N, C-alpha and C positions, 0 to 999 in steps of 0.2 A: 589917019594918024600923021601929023606933021612931022617932018624930020627932025626939026628942034626938039619937038617933045619926045621922039623917039630916041635920040640922042641923050637927052637929060636922063631918062629912064634907064638907059644901057650904062651912063655913067654912075647912077646911083648903085645898080646892081654891081657893079665892077668894084665900087668902092666898099661895099659891104663884104664883097668876098675878099678882097685884099685885107681887110681888116681882121676877118675871120680866120683867114690864114694866119697872118700876124699873131692872132691871140692864141692860135695852134702852136705857133713856135716859141710863145711865151708863157706856155701853160705851166701850172703847177704839177710835178710828179713827186710821188711818195714811194718809200720802200716799206713793204708790210710781209707778214706772213714768214718771219724767221724761222728757220728751223736748223739744228745740228744733228747729223744722222739721222735725219727724216723726223726727228722729234723736237717738240717745242720745250725748250729750257729743261734739257734731259740731266738727271743724276747719273753717275756711275758709267760715263764714257769711257770704254775700255780701247778705242781706237787712239793710238798716240799721235795720229795725224787726223784728227776729226775734220768733217766737212761742213760748210755752211751753204745754206740755200735761202733764197728770198724772191720776192715779187714785186717788180716795179709796176705801180699803178698808175695809170693816165686814162683821161677821159678822151683823149684824141686818138684817131685811128693812125696807122702807120707811124707809131711812136716806138723805138726800139732802144734798149739800153746801149750805150756806145762805151761805157766806161764804169769801173767801180772802185771805190776804196774802202777796204775792211781793216779795222783795227780790233785788238784784242788786249785786253788788261787785267789787272787782279783785283781791281774794284770797280764801282760804278763810275767814279772818276776816271775814266779810261785814258784820256791824253796824259793824265799825270801818274798812271800804273802801267803803262804800256808796255806789252811784252812782244808785240808783233803787228806791224802793218804792211799793207800791200794795196799797191795803187797800179791798176792795168786798164789799157784800151781793150776791152774785151765785153761782149755780149752774154758772157756765161754769168748765170745767176744760180746754178744748181750744182750742189755739191763741190762747190770751191774748196779746194784742200787746204788746211792750215800747213804754213812753211817757216814757222817761226821755231825758237829754242824749244828744246825737251819740254813737255809740260809735267809738272810736279803732279803725283798722284793725290786722291782726296782732296783736290783743290778745286775752288770755285773761281772760274774765269767769265770775265763780261766781254761782250762783243756789240759792234753795232755797224752799220754799213751805210753809204751814202753812194748815189749813183748820178751820172749824167746821160741824158738822151741823144738822139742823132739829130735833135735840133737844138743842142748846145744849151739845153736847160739842167740845172742841177738840183738835185733833192736835198732834203735837210738831212741831217744824220737820224737815222732810224732810231726808235726808242730801243734803250739797251736791253739786251737779252743776255742770257747766261747759259753756262754748261758746267757740270761739275765732273772731274775725273774720277774714275773708279780706284779701287782698293788693289795694290799687287798683293802677292802671297805673304809676303814679309809684313804687310802693314795689318793683317789679321793677327791680334793679340788674343781674342777671346776663345772660349772653349765652347763646344757641343754639350749642351745637358740635355737630360731627359728625366722621367718622373723617377720617385722612389721606388727601388726594387724593379721589377720587370713590367714594362709595357704591355699588358694583356688584356687591359679592360677596353670595353667597347666604348666607354665614355671618353670625352675630349678633355684631356688634362688642362688645368689652368697653371701657370707659372707666374710668381711674381716676385718683386723685389723693390724695396725702397732704397734710394740713394740721396743724398745730402749735396746740393748745389752750393758751394761756400762763398761764391762772391758773384758780381755782375757778370752777366754772361754776353759775349760777343757773338758767337754762333755755337750751336748744339746739334749736331748730325748723328742720326742713328742708323745704323747698317744691320739690316736682319734678313735672314733667311730661316728655312726650317726643311725638315724631312717630314714631309706632309704637308699639310696648310697652316697657314697661322693668322690669326686676327689681333692685332697690338693695340694696346690702349695706355694712355698716359694720363694720370690723375683723373681718372673716370671716363675719359673720353677716347673714342677711335682716332688713331694719329692719321688717317687717310680715308680716301674713298675707295681705295683699291680692295677688290676681290680675289680669292682663290691665288692669293701670294703664298709662294714665290713663282707660280706658274706650272705649267707641267713642260718638262723638258726630258731629254735622254739623260736620267738622273745619274746613271752609272757612268756618264762621261761627263756632264756638268750641270750644275745647280746655279740657279740666277739668285741674287741676292738684292735688295731693295735699299733704297736710301731716302731718308726723311729728314726735311729741315724741322728741326723742332725748337729753333731759337725763340719763337714767341710763345711756345706751349710750356717749356720748363720754366719753373719759378726759384727764385732764391730760398733756400731752406731744403726741406724735405721733398721729394718727389716720389711718386709710386708709377712703376711699370708693370703692366700685365699682359700677358699673351696666352690665348687659348689656341691649342693644337687641334686639327683635324686629319683624319686619315687620308682624304684626298685620294689622287692618283697613285701615291708612294705606298701606302699600307692598304688602302680600301680595295674594294672589289673592282676589277677591271678586266676586260675580254670576255672572250665566250665562254670559257670553262667554269665561270663562277670563282675563279682564282682571285685571291687576295695576297696581300705581301709580297706583290711581285719585285718592289725594289728593296723591300727591308720591313724588319718587323717590329721597329721601335721609331716612334715618332721622336723629334728632337729640335731644339732651338739653338740658334748661333744669333748673338745680339752683341753689339758694339756701339757704345754711345760715347762720341768724342766732343768734349766741351772745350772751347777756346773761350778764356775769361778776356774781360775787357782790358785786364793788366798785362795780357800776352801770356800768361802761364795757361798750361793745358791740363786736361784730366781726363782719364778714359774710363769708363764703367763697363764692365764685362758680363757675360755669364759664367757662373762658376757653382760650387755647391754652397754657397750662401743663399741661393735662391730657393725658396720654397714651391712645392706642388702640391696640388688637390684636385680631385675631380669635382665637376660641377654640375650644372644643369641639362648639359646636353649628353643625354644617356647613349645616344648612337648618332653616327653621321657618315652618309655612304654617298657617292656620286650617283649610283644607279638607284640604290632603294629609298633614299631620302633621310629625314633627321627626325629625331624624336627628342623634345625638349620638356622636362619636368621643372615648372617654375617653382615649386615647393624646395628644389634643391640649390635655388639662387643663393648666393652669399654676397649680400648687399655690400658694396664698399670695397670688394676684394681687389680691385684694380686703382684703389686710391690711396692716399697717405691715411695712417692711423687706424687701418683695420686690423683688428685683434686675430692672429691666427691662432684657431684652435688645435687640437689633436690630430685633426684629418690632414693638417698641412706637414708635410714631410720634407726633409732637406733634398733638393734635386741631385741628380747623379752626374758627374763628369762623364763623357764618354772618350774614349780613346781618339786620337786624331786618325782622320783617314785621309785619303788620296784623291777625293772629288773636287774637281776644279770648281772654283766659285767664280761666276761672272757676272758682270753687271746686265741690267734689262737692257734688250736692243728693240724690243717690241712694245706696244701700247699696253697698258695694263687693263685688266677687266673692271670694268664699272658700271654703276646703274644708269639706265637711261630713260626711256619713256615709261610711263605709269597709265594704268587703264581703270577705271571703274566698271562694275559689271553694268552690261547692257538688259540682263535679265537673270532672275532667279526663279528656277521652276522645278516641278515634279516630274520625273520621267515616268513612263506608263508602268515600271516597275517600283515606284514610288521614292527614287532616290532624289535627294535635294541637290540640286545641280545649279550652278553659276556660270553663265556665259559671258566670257570677257570680250568676246567679239573680234579677237585678234588671235591667231596662233602665234606664239611668241616663245622664249627661252628666259627663265628667270624663277621667279617665285611670286607667292601671294603674302602680302602683309594681313594679318588678322587681328581684329580687336574683339576681345571679349571679356566677360565679367560672369562667373558663375562659382558654385561651390569648390572648394579646394579637392582636388582629385578628379574633377571632371576632364574627360579625355575627349579631345577635339581631333579629328582626323581629316586631313585633306588630300583627297587622290587626284591626280592630273591625266588628263587625257587630251588627245588633239581632236578627236571627231567622237559623234555619236554612231551608233549602230542605225540599221535600217528603220528600226521600230522607234528610235528616239531615246534608246536608252545609254547609258554611260558604257564607252568602249575602249578595253585597255588590251585586247589581246594582241595588237601588234606591237606591246611593251615586251612582250615575251615574259622573261623572268624578272625584269626590272619592276620594284613596286612603285617607284615614284611617287612617295606617299609621305607627306609630314605629319606627325603627331605633336600635339602640345597638351600638356596636363597643367591645369590650372592651380595657380595658389589660393589663398584667401579670397574671399568674395570681393575683389578689387577689380578695376578696369586694367586690362593688361592688354598689351601689343606683343605680336610674335612675328618673326621672319627667320629663316634659316641662316646659318652661317657657313656651311661647307658643301652645299649640295646645291643643283638647279635642276629645273624641269622644263620638259618641253610640254607647252599645253595651250589650248585654249578655254576648255572646260574644266570645272574643278566641282568635284563631289564631295560634300560636307557632312561628316558624321557626328553626332554628338554635341552639337552646338546648344549650349544652353539658352534658351529664350527665342524670340524671333529674330531670324537672319534676314539683315537688311544689308543694302549696297554699301551704306556708311562704313560697315564693318570689315569690308573688303578692298584691297587695291593690289593690282597686279603691277609687276615692275618687272622691265626687260633688262637683262643683263646680257652684256657682251665686250668684246674688246672695244676700246676706245679708239674708233676709226671715224675720222672726219668725211662726212659725204662730199663727193667730188664730182659725181654725174648724176644725171636724171634723165628722165624721158616722159614726154607727156604727148598725147595725142587726141583726135577727137573721137578715137574708139575706146569706149569702156572696158572692153575685154582687154584690148592690148595694156591699158593703164593698170589694170588690176595684174594683170601678167608681171609687170614691171615691180608691181608693189609686191607680188609675192617672192620674186626674185630677190629683192632688197631684204625682205624679213627672213629668207630663207638663209641669206649671208649672215644677217645677224646673229641668226640662233646656232649656225655652224661655225662661227668664229669666236669661240670663247677659248681664247688663247692658243688653240690649236684648230686647224682646219679639219672639221668633222664630218662624217657621214650621214650622221642624224643625231639629235639633241636629246633623244628620250627613251629609246629603247636600251637594252644591256648589250649596247656596243659603244657609241659615241667615241669612236676612234678615227685617228689621223690616216684615213685612207687615202694612199698617194695618188689614186687614178681619179679620185672625186677631185682632189686639189688641183691638179695640173689640167683638169678639163674646164675647171671654173676659174683659173686664175686670172684671165684676160679680164672678164667680166667683173670679178673682184675688184679689179685694179680701175675699173670704169667706174664702177659705184662709189667706191670708197678708197681712201689713201691707206693702202696695205702694204706699202714700202716695207715697214719697220715690222708688221706682222709677219710677213714672210721670209724677211731676212732673219728673224729669230727661228722660224720653223725650219727653214734650210740648213741651219747649223746642226738640227737634229737628224736630218736626212743624212748629211756627211757622217755626223758620228754613229748612226746605227746601219750606215752601209756595211754590207759584210766584207770580209777580208779579200774575198775573189772579185769585189767590185759590185756584185748582185744589190740589188735595193729591196727592202722589206716591201711586203703589202701595205703596213701600217707604220706610221712614225710618229710618236715613239713608238719603238715596236715591242709589242708586249704580246705577240705572236710567237711561234715557233721560228728559229732560224731558217728553216728549210722553206718557210712561207716567203718566198722572194723572187724575184726576176721575172714577173709577169709582164708582158709588153703592154705598153701603154699606162700600167701602173708605175713601174720602176723609172719609166721615163721622165718620171717628175723630177729627176736629177738633172736633166738637161733642159725640160721645158719650161719649169716655173723661173730659174734664173735667167733665161734668154727672154721671157715675158715681162719680168720686173725690169730688165735692162730696157726693153722698148718701151715700156710705161712710163718710167722714170729716169732713164739716161744714166743709170747707175752702174759705172764699171765696177765698183766695189763688190757688187754681189758676183758679178761674173769671176772676177779676182779670186773671191772667198771661195767659191764652188767650182772652179776650173778643174781642180785635181778630181773631184768627185764626178764631173761630167766625163772627164777622159776615163776614169775607171769604169764607169759604168758602159760606155761604148767598147772598151777593151774588153769587158766581160763577155758581151755579145760576140765579139770577135773570137774569143776564146772556145765558145761552144759552137758557133757556127762551123759547118763543113762547106768547105770551097764557097764561103761568102754567103751560105744561106742558113738563116736561122730558123731551123725546123726541128728544133728540141726543146724541152722544158715545158712547164706547167703555166698555162694563160687562161686568163678569164674570157679573153676574146670580146665578141660583141655583147657583153654583158647587159642583161635586163632586155634583150631583143624579146618580143612578144610574139607568140605564135597561139593562136585561138586552141582551145583544148590541149595544149601542150606546153604550159608555160611553168617550168620548173624553176622557179627563182632566176630567170634569165639564161639558165643553162642549155635551153632548147636552141640558142643561136645556131644558124646553118653556114655563116660566112667561116671559111677556113681560119683556123686560129693562127696557122703558122704563116698564112698569108698576111693576116693583120701584123704579125710578130715582125715580119719582114718589112713592112712599110714603116713601122716605128724604128726598127733598126736603122733604115735610111733618115728618117725624121731627126733621130737622136744625132746622127754624125752629121747631118747638115747644121743642127744647130750648135755642135762642138766647132764645126769649121767657122760658124758666124762669130763665135766667142773668140776663137783664135785669132780671127781677123781683127776684132776690136782691141784683144790685149797685145798685137803685134807679134803673134807667135807664128812665125813665117814656116818653119820647118813642121810643126803640126799641121798647118794649112795645107801644105803640100802632101804631107803624108795621109790624111784622112780625105781630101779630095779624090785621090787615087782610089783610096777605099770604097768611096760612095759610089764610084762609077761601077765597081766590080759588084757591090750590093745590088744597084738596080739593075744590072746585067743578069745576075741571080734570080732577081725577082721575075724579069721576063721571061726566062728560061724556064722556070719551074710553074709561072701562073698564067702566061697568056698562051692562047691557043693559036691555032696555025692562021685562022681567019680572024685573028685580033680581037677576040672575046676573053673575058678574064674567066678562070677555071671556076670561081665562085660568083655565080650570076646574081650578085645582090647589090642594093644600093650601097650598102657599107663597102663593099670591095671596091666599087667604082669610085666613091667618094674619097676613100683614102688614097687609092692611087692617083686621084687628081690633085688632091690637096698636097701632098707629100712628092708630087712631079715624079712618079715611078715609071710613067710610060715614055717611050721613044717619041720624036718629034714626028716621025713618019712610020 
């Protein structure tokens, strides 16, 4: 090749590269995925200094945010209603703290952001997003109400009220919570896609309320609001002993609708004794046992305008005010997600009619049926079949996990439960009239509304299936609270399970809000001495607390969430709890050695022919406890460094040295081996840096 041709080609390549680089410098950038306190357009933000996050999008590598401008206003024309603006040279785009004037309660604010990159390019303003501040205690002017008389029936009560919207509406906002669970309807329609509201929290300490924008749903003139209450975790069966009414024996509703008219005037509608209550078609509904629904007892139109209340409708009763703290939602709601049609309907060797949905999930089945009035259809739920191929429910223990539907007149009907959920792949159906076809059945998965953020695929089908199972295990056990199982008579927020899985959970999905919400319950249920219960919310005995690896949830999860999301807020919120837990261990340790208390140890360790529910583990439990004592102390030190608590850093670093020395003195033999010669012992010693350098 001649030199002129070579130089010519090199020049062309050089020119292309130059223009490619120039194009990169003049690229378009955009701002997306805007959130406030980890949530998209959240209602009921209780934080007086909310934090904003966003992502800068670019198609070119090595592009970084160099500066941002954020503005907040009282309407969508932010520039004309601005209450705060901030311009900074910073690459920060996660949890930028509001620093403007005090925000007003129960007020919607609008915000947007724009950025510049390290090449000098500027984005356009992002789409306008919003957040609404929550109610203060004095903002609540409504009353708790319950059914007429005593709330002794298993049936789910219905409460209703018609109210008059007198003028054109500018905004209409409903604030609702319940003792128990609630399903709210306006003019015959559900007001949201949320399920199991108000969620499960440590009810004796705090109760969540939800906020709904009903501006487009209310109409001028009469409107009707109807609410059905369920037992849920508040009154229903929960825990091992078959106990119910753990938090209270009376289901109740608190409702407040605030209307701002177009002329600027305001009106508030509340729950009081002008509301009416009656039982309806839900004869019973229980988290463990399932739901019984009698369509013959439906009262069509009860949740709409013009319904004629008969003698069964009695005036609601106002309850005395209580001291329970009402808080806005800080985590995602539980919603419907994937749906599945049957892959097979078959007869088992015992002659059972069983439906296989092909996926183990948590949720329920929507059933379509038509038959004579009084026909009872029963849907039992199971995760597996036995070795012979029959329906298997022994693992459910005493949980019935069964829904019953009683048909009304011979018309097409559709059923799904309201206040229960099941863990299942297989459904056994009894009493179905006529031929059962796949068209009659749809399974729907129910779990907290968490965005998937991580994925894994490989050339190995077994590894891919493992990841699939992990993700579905997370979905099924993240129904408002991180549970150990979603099907048997347990379904509790076991702390050890949560801390062991937290890092994986954060890889798979956005769980920042989910764990922020739950960790508030960990703090609330922490005992006075600083010990942490086995389960949260704690429905077991108070003495069931303080197990190594379980109670360490107090330090592990806040740190894991900080590592995953860079959220100092959760460290700040949980720091006192973290410190109290480490101080508790120190108070019961002798000479810095934690060799007391009740511990699960290497739970579910397997020994052939000697597997007593995991209690056959051979690694010394106090050795395990000492390693977690060190680990929690190290995480407390880490948090103290992030939060600038120098005195605590010095204090607990000195403690950590003594803890590790006590471990070596107690557990290491003269020849350098550990007293428990097990994989668990060595893994924990290495993972938690318990061994001396030499």
